[in-house]
Each structure stands twice: as structure tokens, then as C-alpha cells.
VMD Tcl script that builds the backbone (N, CA, C; Angstrom):
set m [mol new atoms 492]
animate dup $m
set s [atomselect $m all]
$s set {name element resname resid chain x y z} {
  {N N UNK 1 A 110.009 53.343 151.302}
  {CA C UNK 1 A 109.289 53.141 150.068}
  {C C UNK 1 A 110.095 52.241 149.140}
  {N N UNK 2 A 109.366 51.430 148.373}
  {CA C UNK 2 A 110.009 50.541 147.406}
  {C C UNK 2 A 110.656 51.362 146.296}
  {N N UNK 3 A 111.774 50.874 145.790}
  {CA C UNK 3 A 112.477 51.580 144.724}
  {C C UNK 3 A 112.043 51.104 143.342}
  {N N UNK 4 A 111.183 50.090 143.300}
  {CA C UNK 4 A 110.677 49.611 142.021}
  {C C UNK 4 A 109.213 49.220 142.193}
  {N N UNK 5 A 108.518 49.139 141.084}
  {CA C UNK 5 A 107.116 48.740 141.112}
  {C C UNK 5 A 107.020 47.249 141.383}
  {N N UNK 6 A 106.225 46.875 142.374}
  {CA C UNK 6 A 106.169 45.477 142.798}
  {C C UNK 6 A 105.208 44.638 141.967}
  {N N UNK 7 A 104.327 45.253 141.196}
  {CA C UNK 7 A 103.347 44.506 140.422}
  {C C UNK 7 A 103.771 44.295 138.968}
  {N N UNK 8 A 105.067 44.515 138.695}
  {CA C UNK 8 A 105.595 44.279 137.355}
  {C C UNK 8 A 106.693 43.228 137.418}
  {N N UNK 9 A 106.636 42.260 136.507}
  {CA C UNK 9 A 107.681 41.251 136.412}
  {C C UNK 9 A 108.902 41.802 135.703}
  {N N UNK 10 A 109.929 40.971 135.528}
  {CA C UNK 10 A 111.180 41.409 134.895}
  {C C UNK 10 A 110.989 41.913 133.477}
  {N N UNK 11 A 110.012 41.380 132.774}
  {CA C UNK 11 A 109.748 41.801 131.391}
  {C C UNK 11 A 108.654 42.870 131.308}
  {N N UNK 12 A 108.221 43.373 132.446}
  {CA C UNK 12 A 107.199 44.414 132.458}
  {C C UNK 12 A 105.774 43.903 132.502}
  {N N UNK 13 A 105.587 42.593 132.632}
  {CA C UNK 13 A 104.242 42.036 132.681}
  {C C UNK 13 A 103.629 42.222 134.070}
  {N N UNK 14 A 102.299 42.403 134.094}
  {CA C UNK 14 A 101.595 42.541 135.366}
  {C C UNK 14 A 101.629 41.211 136.103}
  {N N UNK 15 A 101.793 41.282 137.419}
  {CA C UNK 15 A 101.821 40.065 138.239}
  {C C UNK 15 A 101.332 40.373 139.644}
  {N N UNK 16 A 100.790 39.356 140.287}
  {CA C UNK 16 A 100.406 39.480 141.686}
  {C C UNK 16 A 101.652 39.212 142.522}
  {N N UNK 17 A 101.910 40.060 143.485}
  {CA C UNK 17 A 103.079 39.917 144.343}
  {C C UNK 17 A 102.949 38.653 145.193}
  {N N UNK 18 A 104.037 37.903 145.308}
  {CA C UNK 18 A 104.072 36.708 146.156}
  {C C UNK 18 A 104.347 37.150 147.588}
  {N N UNK 19 A 103.367 36.995 148.457}
  {CA C UNK 19 A 103.531 37.415 149.852}
  {C C UNK 19 A 103.752 36.216 150.779}
  {N N UNK 20 A 103.936 35.028 150.203}
  {CA C UNK 20 A 104.031 33.810 151.023}
  {C C UNK 20 A 105.216 33.820 151.982}
  {N N UNK 21 A 106.273 34.548 151.669}
  {CA C UNK 21 A 107.433 34.606 152.547}
  {C C UNK 21 A 107.348 35.675 153.627}
  {N N UNK 22 A 106.320 36.471 153.583}
  {CA C UNK 22 A 106.177 37.543 154.570}
  {C C UNK 22 A 105.560 37.021 155.863}
  {N N UNK 23 A 105.958 37.620 156.968}
  {CA C UNK 23 A 105.367 37.268 158.260}
  {C C UNK 23 A 103.961 37.853 158.356}
  {N N UNK 24 A 103.067 37.105 158.980}
  {CA C UNK 24 A 101.724 37.614 159.249}
  {C C UNK 24 A 101.817 38.567 160.442}
  {N N UNK 25 A 101.469 39.827 160.217}
  {CA C UNK 25 A 101.506 40.824 161.278}
  {C C UNK 25 A 100.182 41.585 161.303}
  {N N UNK 26 A 99.942 42.265 162.405}
  {CA C UNK 26 A 98.750 43.111 162.506}
  {C C UNK 26 A 98.928 44.295 161.570}
  {N N UNK 27 A 97.917 44.568 160.766}
  {CA C UNK 27 A 97.978 45.652 159.797}
  {C C UNK 27 A 96.676 46.430 159.839}
  {N N UNK 28 A 96.794 47.739 159.729}
  {CA C UNK 28 A 95.639 48.635 159.748}
  {C C UNK 28 A 95.853 49.729 158.726}
  {N N UNK 29 A 94.786 50.126 158.062}
  {CA C UNK 29 A 94.854 51.280 157.157}
  {C C UNK 29 A 93.583 52.089 157.313}
  {N N UNK 30 A 93.743 53.397 157.257}
  {CA C UNK 30 A 92.609 54.318 157.292}
  {C C UNK 30 A 92.699 55.221 156.078}
  {N N UNK 31 A 91.555 55.380 155.416}
  {CA C UNK 31 A 91.462 56.264 154.260}
  {C C UNK 31 A 90.334 57.256 154.493}
  {N N UNK 32 A 90.354 58.334 153.710}
  {CA C UNK 32 A 89.309 59.349 153.832}
  {C C UNK 32 A 88.967 59.900 152.453}
  {N N UNK 33 A 87.843 60.561 152.390}
  {CA C UNK 33 A 87.400 61.271 151.197}
  {C C UNK 33 A 86.180 62.088 151.575}
  {N N UNK 34 A 85.695 62.901 150.660}
  {CA C UNK 34 A 84.488 63.662 150.979}
  {C C UNK 34 A 83.660 63.931 149.734}
  {N N UNK 35 A 82.376 64.171 149.990}
  {CA C UNK 35 A 81.432 64.514 148.939}
  {C C UNK 35 A 80.969 65.939 149.210}
  {N N UNK 36 A 81.245 66.815 148.255}
  {CA C UNK 36 A 80.857 68.225 148.386}
  {C C UNK 36 A 79.506 68.400 147.716}
  {N N UNK 37 A 78.599 69.083 148.397}
  {CA C UNK 37 A 77.239 69.303 147.901}
  {C C UNK 37 A 76.730 70.638 148.423}
  {N N UNK 38 A 75.587 71.073 147.956}
  {CA C UNK 38 A 75.013 72.319 148.462}
  {C C UNK 38 A 74.500 72.111 149.887}
  {N N UNK 39 A 74.316 73.204 150.585}
  {CA C UNK 39 A 73.791 73.128 151.954}
  {C C UNK 39 A 72.399 72.518 151.977}
  {N N UNK 40 A 71.583 72.830 150.974}
  {CA C UNK 40 A 70.220 72.283 150.960}
  {C C UNK 40 A 70.239 70.768 150.738}
  {N N UNK 41 A 71.167 70.268 149.924}
  {CA C UNK 41 A 71.274 68.821 149.724}
  {C C UNK 41 A 71.772 68.152 151.002}
  {N N UNK 42 A 72.739 68.755 151.654}
  {CA C UNK 42 A 73.228 68.219 152.923}
  {C C UNK 42 A 72.102 68.159 153.944}
  {N N UNK 43 A 71.312 69.208 154.037}
  {CA C UNK 43 A 70.175 69.218 154.975}
  {C C UNK 43 A 69.200 68.087 154.670}
  {N N UNK 44 A 68.919 67.869 153.396}
  {CA C UNK 44 A 68.018 66.800 152.981}
  {C C UNK 44 A 68.546 65.440 153.435}
  {N N UNK 45 A 69.833 65.200 153.229}
  {CA C UNK 45 A 70.452 63.931 153.630}
  {C C UNK 45 A 70.373 63.765 155.146}
  {N N UNK 46 A 70.715 64.804 155.883}
  {CA C UNK 46 A 70.758 64.708 157.342}
  {C C UNK 46 A 69.369 64.554 157.960}
  {N N UNK 47 A 68.357 65.078 157.315}
  {CA C UNK 47 A 66.972 64.928 157.803}
  {C C UNK 47 A 66.400 63.562 157.443}
  {N N UNK 48 A 67.092 62.826 156.586}
  {CA C UNK 48 A 66.611 61.511 156.187}
  {C C UNK 48 A 65.488 61.571 155.165}
  {N N UNK 49 A 65.430 62.667 154.392}
  {CA C UNK 49 A 64.333 62.858 153.448}
  {C C UNK 49 A 64.684 62.525 152.001}
  {N N UNK 50 A 65.774 61.823 151.760}
  {CA C UNK 50 A 66.125 61.451 150.385}
  {C C UNK 50 A 65.142 60.390 149.895}
  {N N UNK 51 A 64.762 60.494 148.632}
  {CA C UNK 51 A 63.778 59.562 148.064}
  {C C UNK 51 A 64.231 58.112 148.139}
  {N N UNK 52 A 65.519 57.867 147.996}
  {CA C UNK 52 A 66.021 56.492 147.982}
  {C C UNK 52 A 66.209 55.913 149.380}
  {N N UNK 53 A 66.030 56.729 150.432}
  {CA C UNK 53 A 66.110 56.194 151.789}
  {C C UNK 53 A 67.276 56.737 152.593}
  {N N UNK 54 A 67.746 55.909 153.516}
  {CA C UNK 54 A 68.787 56.272 154.484}
  {C C UNK 54 A 70.147 56.341 153.797}
  {N N UNK 55 A 70.493 57.519 153.328}
  {CA C UNK 55 A 71.729 57.710 152.557}
  {C C UNK 55 A 72.953 57.274 153.354}
  {N N UNK 56 A 73.056 57.714 154.592}
  {CA C UNK 56 A 74.259 57.425 155.379}
  {C C UNK 56 A 74.371 55.937 155.707}
  {N N UNK 57 A 73.264 55.314 156.076}
  {CA C UNK 57 A 73.276 53.887 156.393}
  {C C UNK 57 A 73.624 53.029 155.190}
  {N N UNK 58 A 73.012 53.340 154.048}
  {CA C UNK 58 A 73.285 52.569 152.835}
  {C C UNK 58 A 74.733 52.774 152.389}
  {N N UNK 59 A 75.220 54.008 152.445}
  {CA C UNK 59 A 76.609 54.282 152.048}
  {C C UNK 59 A 77.593 53.563 152.960}
  {N N UNK 60 A 77.303 53.532 154.246}
  {CA C UNK 60 A 78.181 52.832 155.197}
  {C C UNK 60 A 78.244 51.341 154.848}
  {N N UNK 61 A 77.090 50.728 154.612}
  {CA C UNK 61 A 77.063 49.305 154.251}
  {C C UNK 61 A 77.746 49.043 152.917}
  {N N UNK 62 A 77.536 49.924 151.950}
  {CA C UNK 62 A 78.187 49.765 150.641}
  {C C UNK 62 A 79.700 49.805 150.793}
  {N N UNK 63 A 80.207 50.697 151.630}
  {CA C UNK 63 A 81.644 50.777 151.872}
  {C C UNK 63 A 82.194 49.513 152.504}
  {N N UNK 64 A 81.481 48.974 153.471}
  {CA C UNK 64 A 81.909 47.732 154.129}
  {C C UNK 64 A 81.928 46.588 153.117}
  {N N UNK 65 A 80.866 46.472 152.341}
  {CA C UNK 65 A 80.796 45.404 151.337}
  {C C UNK 65 A 81.916 45.549 150.301}
  {N N UNK 66 A 82.186 46.779 149.895}
  {CA C UNK 66 A 83.225 47.020 148.891}
  {C C UNK 66 A 84.605 46.618 149.411}
  {N N UNK 67 A 84.908 46.950 150.658}
  {CA C UNK 67 A 86.205 46.582 151.228}
  {C C UNK 67 A 86.396 45.068 151.186}
  {N N UNK 68 A 85.338 44.326 151.491}
  {CA C UNK 68 A 85.425 42.866 151.489}
  {C C UNK 68 A 85.629 42.292 150.091}
  {N N UNK 69 A 85.271 43.048 149.061}
  {CA C UNK 69 A 85.343 42.545 147.687}
  {C C UNK 69 A 86.428 43.247 146.861}
  {N N UNK 70 A 87.331 43.931 147.509}
  {CA C UNK 70 A 88.366 44.675 146.789}
  {C C UNK 70 A 89.127 43.792 145.811}
  {N N UNK 71 A 89.449 42.586 146.218}
  {CA C UNK 71 A 90.213 41.688 145.337}
  {C C UNK 71 A 89.439 41.331 144.059}
  {N N UNK 72 A 88.118 41.488 144.073}
  {CA C UNK 72 A 87.325 41.222 142.871}
  {C C UNK 72 A 87.294 42.436 141.935}
  {N N UNK 73 A 87.634 43.602 142.463}
  {CA C UNK 73 A 87.572 44.841 141.694}
  {C C UNK 73 A 88.934 45.293 141.182}
  {N N UNK 74 A 89.960 45.113 141.977}
  {CA C UNK 74 A 91.316 45.539 141.641}
  {C C UNK 74 A 92.104 44.274 141.285}
  {N N UNK 75 A 92.492 44.124 140.024}
  {CA C UNK 75 A 93.001 42.841 139.530}
  {C C UNK 75 A 94.135 42.191 140.317}
  {N N UNK 76 A 95.076 42.939 140.866}
  {CA C UNK 76 A 96.244 42.326 141.496}
  {C C UNK 76 A 96.211 42.346 143.022}
  {N N UNK 77 A 95.041 42.625 143.595}
  {CA C UNK 77 A 94.892 42.586 145.052}
  {C C UNK 77 A 94.634 41.159 145.513}
  {N N UNK 78 A 95.181 40.824 146.673}
  {CA C UNK 78 A 94.979 39.503 147.260}
  {C C UNK 78 A 93.624 39.435 147.961}
  {N N UNK 79 A 92.955 38.282 147.933}
  {CA C UNK 79 A 91.779 38.101 148.792}
  {C C UNK 79 A 92.263 38.023 150.240}
  {N N UNK 80 A 91.618 38.746 151.127}
  {CA C UNK 80 A 92.108 38.853 152.499}
  {C C UNK 80 A 91.041 38.453 153.512}
  {N N UNK 81 A 91.496 37.909 154.624}
  {CA C UNK 81 A 90.614 37.585 155.750}
  {C C UNK 81 A 90.578 38.799 156.677}
  {N N UNK 82 A 89.778 39.770 156.317}
  {CA C UNK 82 A 89.686 41.023 157.070}
  {C C UNK 82 A 89.019 40.768 158.417}
  {N N UNK 83 A 89.574 41.363 159.472}
  {CA C UNK 83 A 88.994 41.169 160.804}
  {C C UNK 83 A 88.115 42.336 161.244}
  {N N UNK 84 A 88.293 43.518 160.631}
  {CA C UNK 84 A 87.459 44.670 161.010}
  {C C UNK 84 A 87.392 45.657 159.853}
  {N N UNK 85 A 86.187 46.172 159.637}
  {CA C UNK 85 A 85.981 47.277 158.703}
  {C C UNK 85 A 85.032 48.248 159.378}
  {N N UNK 86 A 85.437 49.500 159.469}
  {CA C UNK 86 A 84.506 50.521 159.951}
  {C C UNK 86 A 84.469 51.651 158.933}
  {N N UNK 87 A 83.270 52.112 158.655}
  {CA C UNK 87 A 83.070 53.236 157.743}
  {C C UNK 87 A 82.293 54.289 158.515}
  {N N UNK 88 A 82.863 55.469 158.615}
  {CA C UNK 88 A 82.226 56.567 159.332}
  {C C UNK 88 A 81.943 57.706 158.367}
  {N N UNK 89 A 80.755 58.289 158.502}
  {CA C UNK 89 A 80.349 59.397 157.648}
  {C C UNK 89 A 79.875 60.523 158.551}
  {N N UNK 90 A 80.486 61.694 158.377}
  {CA C UNK 90 A 80.156 62.830 159.235}
  {C C UNK 90 A 79.854 64.059 158.388}
  {N N UNK 91 A 78.833 64.808 158.773}
  {CA C UNK 91 A 78.552 66.054 158.051}
  {C C UNK 91 A 79.628 67.090 158.325}
  {N N UNK 92 A 79.899 67.899 157.333}
  {CA C UNK 92 A 80.839 69.008 157.473}
  {C C UNK 92 A 80.196 70.226 156.811}
  {N N UNK 93 A 79.640 71.084 157.614}
  {CA C UNK 93 A 78.916 72.254 157.096}
  {C C UNK 93 A 79.855 73.232 156.395}
  {N N UNK 94 A 81.141 73.176 156.712}
  {CA C UNK 94 A 82.099 74.082 156.075}
  {C C UNK 94 A 82.344 73.704 154.609}
  {N N UNK 95 A 82.184 72.424 154.255}
  {CA C UNK 95 A 82.421 72.029 152.857}
  {C C UNK 95 A 81.464 72.747 151.888}
  {N N UNK 96 A 80.209 72.674 151.977}
  {CA C UNK 96 A 79.385 71.747 152.762}
  {C C UNK 96 A 79.386 70.358 152.122}
  {N N UNK 97 A 79.158 69.340 152.977}
  {CA C UNK 97 A 79.108 67.986 152.469}
  {C C UNK 97 A 79.320 66.955 153.550}
  {N N UNK 98 A 79.765 65.794 153.121}
  {CA C UNK 98 A 79.957 64.668 154.029}
  {C C UNK 98 A 81.398 64.172 153.948}
  {N N UNK 99 A 81.997 63.963 155.099}
  {CA C UNK 99 A 83.349 63.391 155.175}
  {C C UNK 99 A 83.212 61.902 155.468}
  {N N UNK 100 A 83.910 61.106 154.689}
  {CA C UNK 100 A 83.847 59.653 154.802}
  {C C UNK 100 A 85.222 59.140 155.193}
  {N N UNK 101 A 85.272 58.268 156.185}
  {CA C UNK 101 A 86.535 57.618 156.536}
  {C C UNK 101 A 86.276 56.129 156.721}
  {N N UNK 102 A 87.288 55.339 156.435}
  {CA C UNK 102 A 87.191 53.891 156.602}
  {C C UNK 102 A 88.486 53.374 157.196}
  {N N UNK 103 A 88.349 52.453 158.133}
  {CA C UNK 103 A 89.491 51.779 158.736}
  {C C UNK 103 A 89.312 50.284 158.545}
  {N N UNK 104 A 90.371 49.638 158.083}
  {CA C UNK 104 A 90.346 48.196 157.830}
  {C C UNK 104 A 91.512 47.577 158.592}
  {N N UNK 105 A 91.238 46.417 159.242}
  {CA C UNK 105 A 92.267 45.723 160.024}
  {C C UNK 105 A 92.300 44.248 159.655}
  {N N UNK 106 A 93.485 43.669 159.809}
  {CA C UNK 106 A 93.659 42.220 159.698}
  {C C UNK 106 A 94.998 41.838 160.288}
  {N N UNK 107 A 95.195 40.559 160.481}
  {CA C UNK 107 A 96.513 40.008 160.736}
  {C C UNK 107 A 96.823 39.162 159.514}
  {N N UNK 108 A 97.851 39.562 158.779}
  {CA C UNK 108 A 98.131 38.876 157.536}
  {C C UNK 108 A 99.456 39.277 156.941}
  {N N UNK 109 A 99.671 38.862 155.689}
  {CA C UNK 109 A 100.951 39.036 155.018}
  {C C UNK 109 A 100.995 40.222 154.066}
  {N N UNK 110 A 99.893 40.938 153.937}
  {CA C UNK 110 A 99.861 42.107 153.067}
  {C C UNK 110 A 98.946 43.165 153.672}
  {N N UNK 111 A 99.159 44.403 153.270}
  {CA C UNK 111 A 98.438 45.520 153.851}
  {C C UNK 111 A 97.007 45.649 153.360}
  {N N UNK 112 A 96.281 46.585 153.959}
  {CA C UNK 112 A 94.859 46.774 153.672}
  {C C UNK 112 A 94.543 48.193 153.193}
  {N N UNK 113 A 95.550 48.871 152.632}
  {CA C UNK 113 A 95.311 50.216 152.117}
  {C C UNK 113 A 94.268 50.222 151.006}
  {N N UNK 114 A 94.365 49.261 150.094}
  {CA C UNK 114 A 93.426 49.217 148.969}
  {C C UNK 114 A 92.000 48.973 149.445}
  {N N UNK 115 A 91.846 48.170 150.484}
  {CA C UNK 115 A 90.516 47.896 151.026}
  {C C UNK 115 A 89.923 49.144 151.662}
  {N N UNK 116 A 90.746 49.913 152.382}
  {CA C UNK 116 A 90.260 51.157 152.983}
  {C C UNK 116 A 89.897 52.180 151.905}
  {N N UNK 117 A 90.745 52.298 150.883}
  {CA C UNK 117 A 90.466 53.219 149.780}
  {C C UNK 117 A 89.203 52.821 149.011}
  {N N UNK 118 A 89.018 51.538 148.809}
  {CA C UNK 118 A 87.831 51.058 148.100}
  {C C UNK 118 A 86.577 51.332 148.921}
  {N N UNK 119 A 86.646 51.114 150.217}
  {CA C UNK 119 A 85.491 51.391 151.092}
  {C C UNK 119 A 85.081 52.855 150.993}
  {N N UNK 120 A 86.043 53.761 151.082}
  {CA C UNK 120 A 85.742 55.198 151.000}
  {C C UNK 120 A 85.183 55.553 149.627}
  {N N UNK 121 A 85.810 55.049 148.581}
  {CA C UNK 121 A 85.378 55.365 147.217}
  {C C UNK 121 A 83.944 54.935 146.974}
  {N N UNK 122 A 83.616 53.711 147.349}
  {CA C UNK 122 A 82.267 53.201 147.101}
  {C C UNK 122 A 81.246 53.874 148.011}
  {N N UNK 123 A 81.605 54.193 149.238}
  {CA C UNK 123 A 80.682 54.928 150.106}
  {C C UNK 123 A 80.377 56.301 149.501}
  {N N UNK 124 A 81.398 56.986 149.003}
  {CA C UNK 124 A 81.185 58.292 148.355}
  {C C UNK 124 A 80.331 58.151 147.096}
  {N N UNK 125 A 80.601 57.149 146.292}
  {CA C UNK 125 A 79.797 56.923 145.088}
  {C C UNK 125 A 78.341 56.618 145.436}
  {N N UNK 126 A 78.129 55.894 146.518}
  {CA C UNK 126 A 76.771 55.567 146.955}
  {C C UNK 126 A 76.031 56.814 147.402}
  {N N UNK 127 A 76.717 57.690 148.119}
  {CA C UNK 127 A 76.100 58.965 148.505}
  {C C UNK 127 A 75.671 59.717 147.252}
  {N N UNK 128 A 76.570 59.805 146.282}
  {CA C UNK 128 A 76.241 60.486 145.030}
  {C C UNK 128 A 75.022 59.843 144.373}
  {N N UNK 129 A 75.030 58.536 144.251}
  {CA C UNK 129 A 73.933 57.828 143.596}
  {C C UNK 129 A 72.597 58.083 144.283}
  {N N UNK 130 A 72.611 58.119 145.591}
  {CA C UNK 130 A 71.353 58.234 146.325}
  {C C UNK 130 A 70.755 59.634 146.293}
  {N N UNK 131 A 71.566 60.657 146.018}
  {CA C UNK 131 A 71.010 62.022 145.998}
  {C C UNK 131 A 71.235 62.753 144.677}
  {N N UNK 132 A 71.687 62.043 143.652}
  {CA C UNK 132 A 71.949 62.692 142.362}
  {C C UNK 132 A 70.692 63.281 141.736}
  {N N UNK 133 A 69.523 62.757 142.064}
  {CA C UNK 133 A 68.282 63.307 141.515}
  {C C UNK 133 A 68.054 64.737 142.003}
  {N N UNK 134 A 68.604 65.058 143.172}
  {CA C UNK 134 A 68.465 66.395 143.743}
  {C C UNK 134 A 69.597 67.311 143.278}
  {N N UNK 135 A 70.814 66.744 143.167}
  {CA C UNK 135 A 71.977 67.566 142.810}
  {C C UNK 135 A 73.005 66.745 142.036}
  {N N UNK 136 A 73.096 66.976 140.768}
  {CA C UNK 136 A 74.060 66.248 139.932}
  {C C UNK 136 A 75.460 66.858 140.001}
  {N N UNK 137 A 75.590 68.062 140.513}
  {CA C UNK 137 A 76.875 68.741 140.543}
  {C C UNK 137 A 77.735 68.446 141.758}
  {N N UNK 138 A 77.347 67.446 142.564}
  {CA C UNK 138 A 78.183 67.081 143.711}
  {C C UNK 138 A 79.561 66.654 143.231}
  {N N UNK 139 A 80.559 66.812 144.097}
  {CA C UNK 139 A 81.928 66.414 143.767}
  {C C UNK 139 A 82.451 65.435 144.811}
  {N N UNK 140 A 83.122 64.411 144.332}
  {CA C UNK 140 A 83.816 63.472 145.208}
  {C C UNK 140 A 85.287 63.869 145.158}
  {N N UNK 141 A 85.857 64.133 146.322}
  {CA C UNK 141 A 87.220 64.686 146.373}
  {C C UNK 141 A 88.035 64.082 147.501}
  {N N UNK 142 A 89.341 64.260 147.378}
  {CA C UNK 142 A 90.275 64.045 148.486}
  {C C UNK 142 A 90.438 62.614 148.958}
  {N N UNK 143 A 90.180 61.637 148.104}
  {CA C UNK 143 A 90.326 60.252 148.555}
  {C C UNK 143 A 91.815 59.931 148.665}
  {N N UNK 144 A 92.198 59.479 149.865}
  {CA C UNK 144 A 93.618 59.183 150.118}
  {C C UNK 144 A 93.773 58.315 151.357}
  {N N UNK 145 A 94.913 57.673 151.464}
  {CA C UNK 145 A 95.277 56.954 152.689}
  {C C UNK 145 A 95.768 57.990 153.682}
  {N N UNK 146 A 95.220 57.970 154.882}
  {CA C UNK 146 A 95.677 58.918 155.904}
  {C C UNK 146 A 96.596 58.272 156.931}
  {N N UNK 147 A 96.478 56.939 157.079}
  {CA C UNK 147 A 97.375 56.259 158.007}
  {C C UNK 147 A 97.440 54.777 157.663}
  {N N UNK 148 A 98.627 54.216 157.861}
  {CA C UNK 148 A 98.864 52.796 157.639}
  {C C UNK 148 A 99.820 52.311 158.720}
  {N N UNK 149 A 99.489 51.183 159.329}
  {CA C UNK 149 A 100.323 50.596 160.378}
  {C C UNK 149 A 100.609 49.139 160.059}
  {N N UNK 150 A 101.812 48.687 160.395}
  {CA C UNK 150 A 102.149 47.278 160.263}
  {C C UNK 150 A 102.907 46.963 158.995}
  {N N UNK 151 A 103.456 45.761 158.983}
  {CA C UNK 151 A 104.213 45.311 157.826}
  {C C UNK 151 A 105.620 45.844 157.813}
  {N N UNK 152 A 106.352 45.439 156.797}
  {CA C UNK 152 A 107.763 45.787 156.661}
  {C C UNK 152 A 107.993 47.295 156.550}
  {N N UNK 153 A 107.085 47.985 155.853}
  {CA C UNK 153 A 107.288 49.425 155.653}
  {C C UNK 153 A 106.900 50.260 156.873}
  {N N UNK 154 A 106.277 49.642 157.871}
  {CA C UNK 154 A 106.014 50.338 159.131}
  {C C UNK 154 A 104.850 51.306 159.096}
  {N N UNK 155 A 105.014 52.401 159.825}
  {CA C UNK 155 A 103.940 53.372 160.044}
  {C C UNK 155 A 104.027 54.516 159.036}
  {N N UNK 156 A 102.890 54.860 158.463}
  {CA C UNK 156 A 102.779 56.013 157.568}
  {C C UNK 156 A 101.604 56.850 158.025}
  {N N UNK 157 A 101.806 58.148 158.105}
  {CA C UNK 157 A 100.717 59.087 158.387}
  {C C UNK 157 A 100.830 60.221 157.376}
  {N N UNK 158 A 99.719 60.482 156.689}
  {CA C UNK 158 A 99.695 61.562 155.702}
  {C C UNK 158 A 99.771 62.904 156.413}
  {N N UNK 159 A 100.350 63.892 155.765}
  {CA C UNK 159 A 100.357 65.224 156.367}
  {C C UNK 159 A 98.922 65.761 156.478}
  {N N UNK 160 A 98.694 66.570 157.493}
  {CA C UNK 160 A 97.370 67.165 157.700}
  {C C UNK 160 A 97.054 68.069 156.524}
  {N N UNK 161 A 95.790 68.063 156.135}
  {CA C UNK 161 A 95.339 68.970 155.070}
  {C C UNK 161 A 94.982 70.295 155.712}
  {N N UNK 162 A 95.299 71.354 154.992}
  {CA C UNK 162 A 94.970 72.671 155.519}
  {C C UNK 162 A 93.604 73.142 155.037}
  {N N UNK 163 A 93.143 72.619 153.900}
  {CA C UNK 163 A 91.858 73.026 153.371}
  {C C UNK 163 A 91.277 71.897 152.555}
  {N N UNK 164 A 89.914 71.832 152.515}
  {CA C UNK 164 A 89.235 70.826 151.689}
  {C C UNK 164 A 89.198 69.550 152.353}
}
mol reanalyze $m
mol bondsrecalc $m
mol representation Tube
mol addrep $m
């Protein structure tokens, strides 16, 4: 881990990190999050009966689009030539709710953690938006990086969660 914040200059001003001296390497990041809802709302989503349409399909596409536009949303992120984005959404009756994961890959000079996190965040927000008319009390929780590969800092894997 870095011992100082990389997005601050010597005088404390915000700056975009210069990655031009870094080697282009294969990089991958996976993030996860979940939307907690009632069992009846989950059933509605899984049956495809939401008024706004295919909740899972729209959320998946929203996540992919968001990952591609991360640099437009997060001020100091680099625009990246992403080679792969996958967004997976799975029901979890134990929550109850939907578990969202996103994996982003590229060969480049900077990592893709922010793109994976943005994909998960926007997919979760899209799920909320599409079914909020049925349940406004849904919760978006647990958004985090679960794995990162490549680059100078190497491999990172988050510890397994025991609950939630």
C-alpha cells in the first residue's frame, strides 16, 4: 500500500496521477454489492413483472455503461481503453435481495478498481430506481473491491464476509 495519498500534490492540491512512466500490464478488478429488499419485491423482479421492464437486464447494461464512463464521473480517474466488462446479478433469498458483481479488465498503465466499483454502484442504483414504486425501503449495501490483479501493487483479495 502507498504511504501517501497519490492524488494530492506537494501543496495539497488535487491532481491526476501521471501514469506515463508505468508499464502497461494486464489488470483486472472485481467489485460486489447488494440490494436488500422484501421477498415479495424480489419475487416481482425475478418474475419480470416490474412496471419499468426487465430490471436485471437494464441494471446489467447500466453497470456496463457506467464502467465505461467512470472517468466522466470521478474527477481524477483516467479515461481507459477497457477490454472487458461483465456485470452479474444473482438473487439471494437469504438477504433477501440481489447480489451484484462486476469484473473489469484491460492492459494498461493504471488499475480498474474504480470502474468495477462504479459498475456495481450504478447497477444497484438502477435496480432501486426500477422497483422503488413497489418498495422505497430497499437498501444498497456492501459495495467493495473483492479482488484486484496486476500492476505494481500486485494481487489483492478482500477477506470473505461472514454475513450480509
